[in-house]
N, C-alpha and C positions, 0 to 999 in steps of 0.2 A: 504492498500497500502506499505509495507515494503524496507526499503531500509538501505543498508550498509551505515555505518554514514562515514567512510571513504572516498568511494563513493560520497556520497552528499557534503561532504564538499569539495571535487574536483572538482565535479561540479559547485559548488557555489563562488569559489575562481577562478574558468579558466571563468566564465561567464559575459561578459562587460556588462551585462542589470540588474548586480544586483548594488542594488546602496546603501555602505555605508554608515555610520551617525558615527559622532563624538559623543560619550559617554556622552559628556551635551548637545545634543541636538542640537547644534547652529546651525546645517545646516539643521534643518528639517523647510520647510514652507510648508504652503498649498498650494500654486503649488506642490511641491515635492511629498507630500503626498497624492495627487488626483492624479497626474503622476504615484505613482507608486500605488494605486489601482487601476486606469487603467488598467495599466500593468496583476498584477493578476487577476483582471477579464479577459481581453484576453486569459491569458493562461488558468484559467479553464476553458473554452470555447471550450480549444482547447483541453484542456485534455479529457471534456465529449464527444468530436464530435470522438475522437479516441476510444470511447467505455470506457474510464472510471468513476468510480463509486466514488461518495464520500457515507462516512457513516459518521452517527452521533455516536456521543459516548456520553451513561451516563455521567453528571456533575462530577461524585462520582468516575468514573473508574480515572487511572491512572496507568502510564507506568514503573510507579516503585515500584517494590513486599515493603512489609512489610519490615523494620530493625527491627532483631533481637533488642531486649533490653539490652542496655548495662549496665555494673551493676561497678558502682566505690568504691563500699563499700568494706572499709579493703586495700583501693590500697596507703593509704600517709604510710611511712615506722615511724616506731616506734620512 
């Protein structure tokens, strides 16, 4: 399932169900994690009920293409 990143961000930012946690993890509790897992499970079931498919990706596959090696040789001024 390919989504436009901007569209995905708008959906998440405007969705009141999305729970945002602080960076230090102080708002993460067992109860909040369970509710997130339950919500994820419900969302997955709804997605699959509408005919959606889940594809398993091999562990070594990444979305980032390989980067061209950079050389810093000779970059210092004399």
